[in-house]
C-alpha positions as CSV (number, residue, x, y, z in Angstrom):
1,M,-8.3,2.0,28.2
2,A,-5.9,-0.7,29.8
3,K,-3.5,0.0,32.6
4,V,-0.2,-1.8,31.9
5,N,3.3,-2.0,33.4
6,L,6.1,-0.3,31.4
7,V,9.1,-2.6,31.4
8,K,12.4,-2.5,29.6
9,A,11.8,-3.1,25.9
10,S,12.8,-6.6,24.4
11,G,15.6,-4.9,22.1
12,G,17.7,-4.6,25.2
13,S,20.4,-1.8,25.1
14,S,19.6,-1.2,21.4
15,S,15.9,-0.7,21.7
16,G,16.3,3.1,21.7
17,A,18.6,3.0,18.5
18,P,17.2,4.9,15.4
19,A,14.7,3.1,13.3
20,P,15.0,4.3,9.5
21,K,11.5,4.5,8.0
22,N,11.2,2.2,4.9
23,E,7.6,2.9,4.1
24,I,5.5,6.0,4.3
25,I,2.0,6.1,3.1
26,I,-0.6,8.8,3.0
27,F,-4.2,9.0,2.3
28,E,-7.1,11.4,2.5
29,A,-8.9,11.6,5.9
30,D,-12.2,12.7,4.8
31,G,-14.9,9.9,4.6
32,V,-12.6,7.2,5.8
33,I,-14.0,4.4,8.0
34,F,-11.6,4.2,11.0
35,P,-11.8,1.0,12.7
36,N,-12.2,0.5,16.5
37,S,-9.1,0.1,18.7
38,D,-8.4,-2.6,21.1
39,Q,-8.8,-2.2,25.0
40,G,-5.4,-0.5,25.2
41,G,-6.8,2.1,22.7
42,V,-3.7,2.0,20.6
43,L,-3.8,-1.3,18.3
44,I,-6.3,-0.8,15.3
45,E,-8.6,-3.8,15.0
46,G,-9.2,-3.9,11.3
47,S,-8.4,-2.2,8.1
48,F,-9.2,1.4,6.8
49,V,-12.0,1.6,4.4
50,L,-11.6,4.4,1.9
51,P,-14.4,6.1,0.3
52,N,-15.4,6.1,-3.5
53,G,-12.7,3.7,-4.5
54,D,-9.9,6.1,-3.2
55,K,-6.3,4.8,-2.9
56,M,-3.3,5.1,-0.5
57,V,-0.2,6.6,-2.0
58,T,3.6,5.8,-1.1
59,V,6.0,8.8,-0.5
60,Y,9.8,8.5,-0.9
61,S,11.9,10.2,1.8
62,T,15.7,10.4,2.4
63,K,16.0,7.9,5.3
64,S,18.3,10.1,7.4
65,K,16.0,13.1,7.1
66,T,12.7,11.5,8.1
67,E,11.3,12.4,11.5
68,A,8.1,11.0,12.9
69,S,7.6,12.8,16.4
70,M,5.0,13.5,19.1
71,E,4.5,16.1,21.6
72,T,2.1,16.6,24.5
73,E,0.6,20.0,24.9
74,G,-1.7,21.9,27.3
75,D,-2.3,22.6,30.9
76,E,-2.8,20.0,33.7
77,D,-6.4,19.6,33.0
78,S,-6.3,19.8,29.1
79,M,-3.7,17.8,27.7
80,S,-3.5,16.8,24.3
81,F,-1.2,15.0,21.6
82,K,0.3,16.5,18.5
83,S,1.8,13.9,16.1
84,M,4.0,15.2,13.3
85,V,5.7,13.5,10.3
86,K,8.7,15.4,8.5
87,L,10.1,14.1,5.4
88,Q,12.8,15.3,2.8
89,Y,12.5,14.8,-0.8
90,P,15.5,15.2,-3.1
91,G,15.5,17.2,-6.1
92,N,13.0,19.7,-7.8
93,S,11.2,17.6,-10.2
94,K,7.6,18.1,-11.8
95,A,6.5,15.2,-9.7
96,V,7.3,16.7,-6.3
97,K,5.6,20.0,-7.4
98,E,2.5,18.2,-8.4
99,F,2.5,16.3,-5.1
100,V,2.7,19.6,-3.3
101,Q,0.1,21.2,-5.4
102,Y,-2.4,18.3,-4.8
103,W,-2.0,17.7,-1.1
104,T,-1.8,21.2,0.2
105,G,-4.8,22.0,1.9
106,R,-6.1,18.4,2.2
107,N,-6.8,16.5,5.5
108,V,-4.6,13.4,5.6
109,I,-3.5,10.5,7.5
110,V,0.2,9.6,7.5
111,M,1.3,5.9,8.1
112,H,5.1,4.9,8.4
113,K,6.7,1.7,9.0
114,A,10.3,1.3,10.4
115,C,12.8,-1.1,9.1
116,G,12.4,-4.5,10.9
117,E,8.8,-3.8,12.0
118,N,5.7,-5.5,10.7
119,H,3.3,-2.8,11.5
120,Y,2.5,0.9,10.7
121,E,2.3,3.7,13.1
122,V,-0.7,6.0,12.3
123,C,-0.4,9.8,12.7
124,G,-3.5,11.6,12.4
125,T,-7.3,10.9,13.0
126,P,-10.6,11.8,11.3
127,C,-11.2,14.5,13.8
128,A,-7.6,15.7,14.1
129,P,-6.0,15.0,10.6
130,L,-2.6,16.3,9.4
131,Q,-2.0,18.8,6.7
132,L,1.0,19.4,4.5
133,K,3.4,22.4,4.9
134,A,6.0,22.2,2.3
135,A,9.2,24.2,1.9
136,K,11.8,24.3,-1.1
137,K,15.6,24.7,-0.8
138,D,17.6,25.5,-3.9
139,D,21.0,26.8,-3.4
140,N,24.8,26.0,-3.8
141,E,24.3,23.1,-1.2
142,G,21.7,21.3,-2.9
143,R,18.1,21.0,-4.1
144,T,15.4,19.5,-1.8
145,W,11.9,19.8,-0.7
146,T,10.9,19.5,3.0
147,L,7.3,18.0,3.4
148,S,5.9,18.5,7.0
149,F,2.7,17.0,7.9
150,E,1.1,18.6,11.1
151,P,-2.3,18.9,12.8
152,F,-4.2,22.0,13.4
153,A,-6.7,20.3,15.8
154,K,-5.9,18.9,18.9
155,S,-6.1,15.2,19.7
156,G,-6.5,13.0,22.7
157,F,-4.8,9.9,21.1
158,V,-1.3,8.9,20.7
159,P,-0.2,7.5,17.2
160,K,-1.9,4.2,16.8
161,I,-0.5,0.8,15.6
162,Y,-1.9,-0.5,12.3
163,E,-1.5,-4.2,11.1
164,G,-4.3,-3.9,8.4
165,A,-4.3,-3.8,4.7
166,V,-2.6,-1.0,2.6
167,V,-5.5,-0.1,0.3
168,I,-4.0,0.2,-3.4
169,A,-7.0,-1.2,-5.1
170,E,-10.8,-1.1,-4.9
171,P,-12.7,-3.8,-2.9
172,H,-13.2,-7.0,-4.8
173,T,-16.8,-7.1,-6.0
174,V,-18.7,-10.3,-4.8
175,A,-21.3,-11.6,-7.2
176,D,-22.5,-14.4,-5.1
177,V,-22.2,-14.3,-1.1
178,A,-23.0,-18.1,-1.0
179,A,-19.8,-18.7,-2.8
180,L,-17.4,-16.0,-1.7
181,P,-13.8,-16.6,-2.4
182,L,-11.2,-15.3,0.0
183,L,-8.2,-15.5,-2.3
184,K,-4.9,-13.5,-2.5
185,A,-5.7,-12.4,-6.1
186,N,-8.8,-10.9,-4.9
187,G,-7.2,-8.8,-2.0
188,V,-8.5,-8.5,1.5
189,Q,-11.6,-6.1,1.1
190,Y,-14.9,-7.4,-0.4
191,Q,-17.9,-5.5,-1.5
192,L,-21.0,-7.6,-1.0
193,P,-23.8,-7.1,-3.4
194,S,-27.3,-5.6,-2.7
195,L,-29.8,-8.5,-2.0
196,A,-33.5,-8.6,-2.4
197,V,-33.6,-12.0,-0.7
198,T,-31.3,-12.7,2.5
199,D,-28.5,-15.0,1.6
200,V,-26.0,-16.4,4.0
201,I,-22.5,-15.7,3.4
202,E,-20.5,-18.9,2.7
203,V,-16.8,-19.0,2.0
204,D,-15.8,-20.8,-1.1
205,G,-12.1,-21.4,-1.2
206,I,-9.5,-19.5,1.0
207,D,-5.8,-19.2,0.5
208,L,-5.1,-16.1,2.6
209,D,-2.1,-16.3,5.2
210,H,-2.5,-16.9,8.8
211,G,-2.9,-13.3,10.5
212,T,-4.4,-11.7,7.4
213,I,-7.2,-9.3,8.2
214,V,-10.3,-9.5,5.9
215,T,-12.8,-6.8,5.6
216,L,-16.5,-7.3,4.5
217,L,-18.4,-4.3,3.2
218,G,-22.3,-4.6,3.4
219,G,-24.3,-4.1,0.3
220,G,-27.5,-3.6,1.9
221,G,-30.8,-4.1,-0.2
222,A,-34.2,-5.1,1.0
223,N,-32.7,-8.3,2.7
224,P,-28.9,-7.9,3.2
225,A,-26.5,-10.7,3.5
226,T,-25.6,-12.1,6.8
227,L,-22.7,-13.9,8.5
228,A,-23.3,-16.0,11.5
229,S,-21.0,-17.3,14.1
230,A,-20.4,-20.9,12.8
231,A,-19.1,-23.0,10.0
232,S,-19.2,-21.0,6.8
233,G,-18.2,-23.0,3.8
234,D,-14.4,-23.6,3.9
235,V,-14.0,-21.7,7.3
236,T,-15.6,-21.2,10.7
237,A,-16.6,-17.7,11.7
238,V,-16.3,-16.6,15.3
239,L,-18.2,-13.4,16.1
240,T,-18.1,-11.4,19.1
241,S,-20.8,-12.7,21.6
242,G,-22.1,-15.0,18.6
243,T,-23.8,-11.9,17.2
244,T,-24.7,-12.4,13.5
245,W,-23.4,-9.6,11.4
246,V,-25.9,-8.2,8.8
247,G,-24.5,-6.7,5.7
248,L,-26.4,-3.4,5.7
249,L,-25.5,-0.7,3.3
250,N,-21.9,0.8,4.6
251,A,-21.8,-1.7,7.4
252,V,-18.3,-3.1,7.9
253,I,-16.9,-6.2,9.7
254,H,-13.2,-6.9,10.2
255,L,-12.1,-10.6,10.6
256,K,-8.7,-12.0,11.2
257,V,-7.6,-15.3,9.4
258,F,-6.5,-18.1,12.0
259,K,-5.2,-21.3,10.7
260,A,-5.4,-24.2,13.2
261,G,-4.3,-27.3,11.2
262,A,-7.0,-28.5,8.9
263,T,-9.3,-25.8,10.2
264,T,-9.3,-22.2,9.3
265,Y,-11.1,-19.7,11.5
266,L,-12.2,-16.0,10.9
267,F,-12.2,-14.2,14.3
268,E,-14.1,-11.0,14.4
269,L,-11.9,-8.0,15.4
270,S,-14.5,-5.2,15.1
271,R,-17.6,-4.0,13.2
272,S,-19.3,-0.8,12.5
């Protein structure tokens, strides 16, 4: 963890003003590959990898009735953090009832993005996931559902910051690692094939924007694909300590696109 000065926020006198949530996303916590965090322990360096082709889902909430809070609990030698997200959904439709029916009792991670921000705040971890507690109101004042996501387990982590991909499609399947296309049409997660003979990963075309986080998923095999810290087709890969990544089955590496004039770099963020 990094020790930092806590100075006045750049927003000046308005930095503490309300920030309505314009995106709320949830996904099941079980089986998710949670990337490492940076030195400060808050910024997630990479993208979530969901198991078995699972997807993230979006949730609507009345903006003025959305809360994302955190409390510190425990005695002086056993402090923990409790993150909670509380939403209000208008009406009493079949859709909201099906949502409550499906998600009740499941371990989830909740992400939310405030208007004007380019990152998500992540509530819940694989070891301390959130669970849905729903309540319905139906009277002469209106009909609404209150959806509260709360943890049962204690956590030693504050809500983290996420700049990675929102996973709404399965990873793009790569047929040939020697001609790997990093294209917007293919998304940002790539499932490598199982190989009997080792092949070096070569990027064959890239149109991803500067700052995009790319995730490669190892396919294993007798001789898995490899990515070296060197020029790789249309990009130059820069890996931590120059250590070659081997695409073993279920191995993951997260890379960030950096465009410097005519040269495009892929900087390693983390691997697992």
